[in-house]
C-alpha positions in Angstrom: -16.5 17.7 19.1 -14.3 15.0 20.6 -11.1 14.1 18.7 -12.4 10.5 18.2 -15.7 11.6 16.7 -16.2 10.7 13.1 -18.4 12.5 10.6 -18.8 12.2 6.9 -21.0 10.1 4.6 -22.3 7.1 6.6 -22.8 5.1 3.3 -19.3 6.0 2.0 -17.6 5.1 5.3 -19.6 1.8 5.5 -18.5 0.9 1.9 -14.9 1.7 2.7 -14.9 -0.4 5.9 -16.7 -3.4 4.3 -14.4 -3.4 1.2 -11.2 -3.2 3.2 -12.4 -5.9 5.6 -13.4 -8.1 2.6 -10.0 -7.7 1.0 -8.1 -8.4 4.2 -9.9 -11.7 5.1 -10.2 -12.8 1.5 -6.4 -12.7 1.2 -5.8 -15.0 4.2 -8.1 -17.8 2.9 -7.2 -17.4 -0.8 -3.4 -17.8 -0.1 -3.9 -21.1 1.7 -5.4 -22.5 -1.5 -2.3 -21.5 -3.5 0.5 -22.8 -1.2 1.1 -26.0 -3.3 1.3 -24.0 -6.5 3.7 -21.4 -5.0 5.8 -24.3 -3.7 6.0 -25.8 -7.1 6.8 -22.5 -8.8 9.7 -21.8 -6.5 10.9 -25.4 -6.0 10.4 -24.8 -2.2 10.6 -27.8 0.3 7.3 -28.7 1.9 8.5 -27.7 5.4 9.4 -24.2 4.3 6.3 -23.1 2.3 4.3 -22.5 5.5 6.4 -19.3 6.0 4.1 -17.6 3.4 1.3 -17.8 6.0 3.5 -17.7 9.2 5.3 -14.4 8.2 2.0 -12.7 7.5 0.4 -13.9 10.8 3.5 -12.9 12.9 3.3 -9.3 11.6 -0.5 -9.3 11.9 -0.7 -10.2 15.6 2.0 -7.6 16.5 0.1 -4.8 14.8 -3.4 -5.6 15.9 -3.1 -4.8 19.6 -1.4 -1.5 18.8 -4.1 -0.2 16.5 -5.9 1.9 19.2 -2.6 3.8 20.0 -1.9 4.3 16.3 -5.4 5.6 15.7 -5.0 8.2 18.5 -1.6 9.1 17.0 -2.5 9.6 13.4 -6.3 9.7 13.3 -8.7 7.3 11.7 -8.6 8.8 8.2 -4.8 8.9 7.7 -4.1 5.6 9.5 -6.9 3.6 7.9 -6.1 4.9 4.4 -2.3 4.3 4.8 -2.9 0.8 6.1 -5.1 -0.1 3.1 -2.5 1.4 0.6 0.3 -0.4 2.4 -1.6 -3.7 2.1 -2.3 -3.0 -1.6 1.3 -2.1 -2.4 2.6 -5.2 -0.6 0.1 -7.3 -2.5 1.6 -6.1 -5.8 5.1 -6.9 -4.5 3.9 -10.4 -3.5 2.5 -10.9 -7.0 5.9 -10.0 -8.4 8.0 -12.0 -5.9 10.9 -13.9 -7.5 11.6 -16.4 -4.7 10.4 -17.6 -1.3 12.4 -15.2 0.8 11.2 -12.2 -1.2 7.6 -13.4 -1.0 7.8 -13.9 2.8 9.3 -10.4 3.2 6.5 -8.9 1.2 3.9 -11.0 3.2 5.3 -9.5 6.4 4.7 -6.0 5.0 1.2 -7.1 4.0 0.6 -8.3 7.5 1.6 -5.0 9.0 -1.0 -3.2 6.8 -3.6 -6.0 7.1 -3.3 -6.1 10.9 -4.8 -2.6 11.2 -7.7 -3.1 8.7 -10.1 -5.4 10.7 -10.0 -3.6 14.1 -9.9 -0.2 12.5 -12.8 -0.9 10.2 -14.9 -2.0 13.2 -13.9 1.0 15.4 -14.7 3.4 12.5 -18.2 1.9 12.0 -18.9 2.0 15.8 -17.7 5.6 15.9 -19.8 6.8 12.9 -23.0 5.0 13.8 -25.1 6.2 16.8 -25.4 3.8 19.7 -28.9 2.6 18.8 -27.6 1.5 15.4 -24.5 -0.4 16.6 -26.3 -3.7 15.8 -26.5 -2.8 12.1 -23.0 -1.4 12.2 -21.7 -4.7 13.6 -23.8 -6.7 11.0 -22.4 -4.7 8.1 -18.8 -5.1 9.3 -19.4 -8.8 9.9 -20.8 -9.1 6.4 -17.6 -7.9 4.9 -15.5 -10.0 7.3 -17.3 -13.3 6.6 -17.7 -12.9 2.9 -13.9 -13.2 2.4 -13.5 -16.7 3.8 -16.6 -17.9 1.9 -15.2 -16.6 -1.5 -11.5 -17.2 -0.8 -11.1 -20.9 -1.7 -13.4 -20.6 -4.7 -11.9 -17.4 -6.1 -8.4 -18.7 -5.4 -9.1 -22.0 -7.2 -10.6 -20.2 -10.2 -7.7 -17.7 -10.5 -5.1 -20.4 -10.3 -6.9 -22.6 -12.9 -7.4 -19.6 -15.3 -4.0 -17.9 -14.8 -1.4 -18.4 -12.0 -1.0 -18.0 -8.3 0.4 -14.4 -8.8 -3.2 -13.2 -9.4 -4.4 -14.2 -5.9 -2.3 -11.1 -4.8 -2.9 -8.9 -7.7 -6.7 -9.2 -7.3 -6.3 -7.0 -4.2 -5.2 -4.0 -6.2 -8.6 -2.7 -7.5 -10.4 -3.5 -4.2 -7.6 -1.8 -2.2 -7.5 1.3 -4.3 -11.3 1.7 -4.2 -11.4 1.2 -0.4 -8.6 3.7 0.1 -10.3 6.3 -2.1 -13.6 5.8 -0.3 -11.9 6.0 3.2 -9.9 9.2 2.4 -12.9 10.9 0.8 -15.5 10.1 3.4 -13.9 9.8 6.9 -13.8 13.1 8.6 -12.4 14.0 12.1 -12.8 17.7 12.1 -11.4 18.4 15.6 -8.8 15.6 15.6 -5.6 16.4 17.5 -2.7 13.9 17.4 -2.0 12.3 20.8 0.9 13.9 22.5 1.5 11.0 25.0 5.0 9.7 25.0 5.8 6.7 22.9 5.9 3.5 24.9 9.0 2.1 23.4 9.5 -0.7 25.9 5.9 -1.8 25.5 6.2 -1.9 21.7 9.4 -3.8 21.9 8.0 -6.4 24.4 4.8 -6.7 22.4 6.7 -7.3 19.1 9.1 -9.9 20.5 6.4 -11.7 22.6 3.7 -11.9 20.0 6.0 -12.7 17.1 7.6 -15.5 19.1 4.3 -16.9 20.3 2.8 -16.9 16.8 5.9 -18.7 15.5 5.6 -21.4 18.2 1.9 -21.9 17.4 2.5 -22.0 13.6 5.6 -24.1 13.5 5.4 -26.1 16.8 3.7 -29.2 15.4 6.1 -29.3 12.4 9.1 -29.3 14.8 7.7 -31.8 17.4 6.9 -29.0 19.8 9.2 -29.0 22.9 11.4 -31.8 21.5 12.8 -28.9 19.5 15.3 -26.6 21.2 14.2 -23.7 18.9 10.5 -24.0 19.8 11.3 -24.4 23.5 13.6 -21.3 23.5 11.0 -19.2 21.6 8.2 -20.4 23.9 10.3 -19.2 26.9 11.0 -15.9 25.2 7.3 -15.4 24.4 6.3 -16.2 28.0 8.8 -13.8 29.6 8.2 -11.0 27.1 4.4 -11.1 27.3 4.3 -11.4 31.1 6.7 -8.5 31.4 4.6 -6.6 28.8 1.4 -7.1 30.9 3.1 -5.8 34.0 4.6 -2.9 32.2 1.4 -1.8 30.5 -0.5 -1.9 33.8 2.1 0.4 35.4 3.0 2.9 32.7 0.8 6.0 32.5 0.9 6.0 28.6 0.5 2.3 27.5 0.7 1.4 23.9 -2.1 -1.2 24.7 -4.5 -0.2 27.5 -5.2 -3.5 29.3 -7.4 -1.7 31.8 -10.3 -2.1 29.4 -10.7 -5.7 30.8 -12.0 -4.1 34.0 -15.3 -3.9 32.1 -17.0 -7.2 32.9 -19.0 -7.5 29.7 -16.0 -6.7 27.5 -13.9 -9.3 29.4 -16.5 -12.0 29.1 -17.2 -11.2 25.4 -13.5 -11.3 24.6 -13.4 -14.7 26.3 -16.2 -15.9 24.1 -14.4 -14.5 21.1 -11.3 -16.4 22.0 -13.3 -19.6 22.1 -15.1 -18.8 18.9 -11.7 -18.4 17.2 -10.4 -21.6 18.7 -13.4 -23.7 17.6 -14.1 -21.9 14.3 -10.6 -22.0 12.8 -9.7 -25.5 14.2 -13.1 -26.9 13.2 -12.7 -25.5 9.7 -9.1 -26.9 9.6 -10.3 -30.4 10.6 -13.2 -30.4 8.2 -11.2 -29.2 5.2 -8.6 -31.9 6.0 -11.3 -34.5 6.3 -12.8 -33.5 2.9 -9.3 -33.6 1.2 -7.8 -36.7 2.8 -10.9 -38.9 3.5 -13.6 -37.7 1.0 -10.9 -36.9 -1.6 -12.3 -33.5 -2.6 -10.2 -31.1 -4.6 -9.3 -27.7 -3.2 -11.9 -26.1 -5.5 -14.6 -28.6 -4.6 -13.9 -27.9 -0.9 -14.3 -24.2 -1.5 -17.6 -24.7 -3.4 -18.9 -26.9 -0.6 -18.2 -24.3 2.0 -19.7 -21.6 -0.2 -23.0 -23.6 -0.6 -23.3 -24.2 3.1 -22.3 -20.8 4.3 -24.0 -18.3 1.9 -26.9 -18.1 4.4 -24.6 -15.9 6.6 -24.7 -13.2 4.0 -28.5 -13.1 4.3 -28.7 -13.7 8.1 -26.3 -11.1 9.4 -28.2 -8.0 8.2 -31.4 -9.5 9.6 -29.8 -10.0 13.0 -28.4 -6.5 12.9 -31.8 -5.0 12.0 -34.1 -7.0 14.3 -31.6 -8.4 16.9 -32.1 -5.3 19.1 -35.6 -6.6 20.0 -34.1 -9.6 21.8 -31.7 -9.8 24.7 -28.3 -10.1 23.0 -27.1 -12.7 25.5 -29.9 -15.0 24.4 -28.8 -14.8 20.8 -25.2 -15.5 21.8 -26.2 -18.5 23.9 -28.4 -19.9 21.0 -25.5 -19.4 18.6 -23.0 -21.2 20.9 -25.4 -24.1 21.2 -25.8 -24.1 17.4 -22.1 -24.1 16.7 -21.6 -26.9 19.2 -24.3 -28.9 17.3 -22.5 -28.4 14.0 -19.3 -29.6 15.6 -21.1 -32.6 17.0 -22.5 -33.4 13.6 -19.0 -33.2 12.1 -18.0 -35.8 14.7 -20.4 -38.4 13.2 -19.3 -38.3 9.6 -18.3 -41.4 7.7 -16.1 -42.1 4.7 -19.1 -42.5 2.4 -20.9 -39.3 3.5 -22.8 -37.7 0.6 -22.8 -33.9 -0.2 -26.0 -33.3 1.7 -24.5 -34.8 4.9 -21.3 -32.7 4.4 -23.2 -29.4 3.8 -25.5 -29.9 6.8 -22.9 -29.1 9.6 -21.6 -26.1 7.5 -25.1 -24.8 7.2 -25.9 -25.2 11.0 -22.6 -23.5 11.8 -23.2 -20.6 9.4 -26.7 -19.9 10.9 -25.3 -20.1 14.4 -22.3 -17.8 13.9 -24.6 -15.1 12.6 -26.3 -15.1 16.0 -22.9 -15.0 17.8 -20.9 -12.4 15.7 -23.5 -9.7 15.5 -24.6 -9.4 19.1 -21.3 -10.2 20.7 -19.3 -7.3 19.4 -22.0 -4.8 20.3 -22.1 -6.2 23.8 -18.3 -6.0 23.9 -17.9 -2.5 22.5 -21.0 -0.4 23.0 -20.7 -0.2 26.8 -17.2 1.3 26.5 -16.3 4.9 26.3 -15.8 6.1 22.7 -12.1 6.8 23.3 -11.6 3.2 24.5 -13.1 1.5 21.5 -10.2 1.6 19.1 -7.9 -0.1 21.6 -10.7 -2.5 22.7 -11.5 -3.4 19.1 -7.8 -4.3 18.5 -7.6 -6.6 21.5 -11.0 -8.1 20.6 -9.8 -9.0 17.1 -6.5 -10.3 18.5 -8.2 -12.8 20.8 -10.0 -14.4 17.8 -6.7 -14.6 15.8 -4.9 -16.1 18.8 -7.8 -18.5 19.4 -7.5 -19.6 15.8 -3.8 -20.1 16.0 -4.0 -22.0 19.3 -6.9 -24.2 18.0 -5.3 -25.1 14.7 -1.9 -25.9 16.3 -3.7 -28.0 19.0 -5.9 -29.9 16.5 -3.0 -30.5 14.1 -1.0 -32.1 16.8 -3.9 -34.0 18.3 -5.1 -35.4 15.0 -1.6 -36.8 14.2 -1.3 -38.4 17.7 -4.9 -39.7 17.7 -4.6 -41.2 14.3 -1.4 -43.1 15.3 -3.1 -44.4 18.4 -6.1 -45.6 16.4 -3.8 -47.3 13.8 -2.1 -49.2 16.6 -5.4 -50.2 18.2 -7.1 -51.4 15.0 -4.0 -53.2 13.8 -3.8 -55.1 17.1 -7.4 -56.3 16.5 -6.7 -57.6 13.0 -5.9 -61.3 13.0 -4.4 -62.4 9.7 -5.4 -66.0 10.5 -9.0 -65.2 11.2 -11.7 -66.3 8.7 -13.0 -62.8 8.2 -9.5 -61.4 7.4 -8.6 -64.4 5.2 -11.8 -63.9 3.2 -11.1 -60.2 2.7 -7.5 -60.9 1.6 -8.7 -63.6 -0.8 -11.3 -61.3 -2.3 -8.7 -58.6 -2.8 -6.2 -61.0 -4.3 -8.8 -62.3 -6.7 -9.7 -58.8 -7.9 -6.0 -57.9 -8.4 -5.0 -61.2 -10.1 -3.6 -60.5 -13.6 -3.5 -56.7 -12.9 -0.4 -56.6 -10.6 2.7 -58.7 -10.4 2.3 -59.4 -6.7 -1.4 -59.7 -5.8 -0.7 -60.9 -2.2 1.5 -58.0 -1.4 -0.9 -55.5 -3.0 -3.9 -57.1 -1.1 -2.0 -56.5 2.2 -1.2 -53.0 1.2 -4.9 -52.2 0.5 -5.9 -53.8 3.8 -3.4 -51.5 5.5 -4.8 -48.5 3.7 -8.3 -49.4 4.9 -7.1 -49.6 8.5 -5.3 -46.2 8.2 -8.4 -44.6 6.6 -10.6 -46.0 9.4 -8.1 -44.7 12.0 -8.2 -41.3 10.5 -12.0 -41.1 10.5 -12.1 -42.1 14.2 -9.4 -39.5 14.9 -11.4 -36.8 13.1 -14.6 -37.7 15.0 -12.8 -37.8 18.4 -11.3 -34.4 17.9 -14.6 -32.9 16.7 -16.2 -34.2 19.9 -13.5 -32.6 22.0 -14.2 -29.2 20.3 -17.9 -29.7 20.9 -17.5 -30.2 24.6 -15.0 -27.3 24.8 -17.2 -24.8 23.0 -20.3 -25.7 25.1 -18.2 -24.6 28.1 -18.3 -21.1 26.5 -21.9 -20.7 27.9 -20.3 -20.0 31.2 -19.0 -16.6 29.8 -22.5 -15.7 28.7 -23.6 -15.7 32.4 -20.9 -13.0 33.0 -22.3 -10.6 30.3 -24.1 -7.7 31.9 -27.8 -7.4 31.6 -28.8 -4.2 29.8 -30.1 -1.5 32.1 -33.8 -0.8 32.0 -34.8 1.6 29.3 -31.6 1.0 27.3 -32.2 -0.8 24.0 -30.3 -4.0 23.6 -27.9 -3.8 20.7 -26.7 -6.4 18.4 -23.3 -6.4 17.3 -19.9 -7.1 16.0 
């Protein structure tokens, strides 16, 4: 038996992987809902509270690409169980944090544990399920991974309303202990032998410095006006030099901590490119839409979470179906249909107005949810099933990393673009408003009449309201323009579909990831 072969209860391993994946992704979305409450609790300035998310993501992206090497070093059972327990213990410490620095430090520990959970869960399922069942393995993994973001905002809002923000971390304890117990009890690698290859210290150091610096630039760049800041410029240079040196070093060393040679597989390289674009469009699209709902439609955080839940619950039903029956259809066709569907949802987002009702707001979420089910499930099977079993742990880590990086790049890009586009629209609209025109005069007169007797300065208040209307219209135009940019960008992903290998005759097409 090969050292990477996994035996044990298939049901028990599946439950452990799904529960761990659910906990990990739930934590990311649930924390974002609580940032304002955490800031109020600690009296933290607005420009510092983002470190609660930034610290976690910096640790996360450093660990993710190293998961394959760590799996070979310690084995699936020990490494996966330890990562879950580390994440759970760090969650307890986060819930007990007494100030912002302590919370950020514990979030870094949480990110170290959490970085291993997603790629290791995926690699374990692909190792335990036979090749012909990889579609279902990918669907079950995806089910755990997508349920977290769906429930996160709603669960977070309910916990904060009922108790306090501390419970968004403490809720991980029962899930984590259960997942760790199931993993330790069910995962078996009878002939596992720890890797004796030398530790790639230079590779680890370059990866840690490069990825941490890059993630910081992406997370904090917009807040510091990008390259107008010496700090961001210096870190961008450090990230570039470290990562380029890392790539050269990993391709030359006989025992790399991250085996980049896996990209020689054309289908894996193309699927990873699609995954990067999925992360870019999915995370940035969700960021824009959530911001639109809060700033334009004036939804509360809990209402935004409920809206996403209503529109996305179809994913929970769709993914197992795609995993079960998707093998009957060429996986490339499903991925292409999913890309077109996601592009259609982004295009629909780009035509929303300030007075959009709930049905109009749910429609693009529903379209996107159905389409992502077609992309997630086949894409990971196409990416990972064609690789050698010993390559999958490393490949799953890189595959997960590309989606995380895509999300960071897309969110940073859209955040900066939205601010810039809104300002341009304000300038354009303001230049077209003539205070001496009849139409403007009539609007001002109507506003002054409605405000008479209610404010001390009706004229000034009327001009203020008019300015607010101009700003609101500028924001709507900016949101629409950025959604259309994402639509065009994501449609270009169809090029990568052409690079995916056609399954050999007689080999069943699998679904997956």
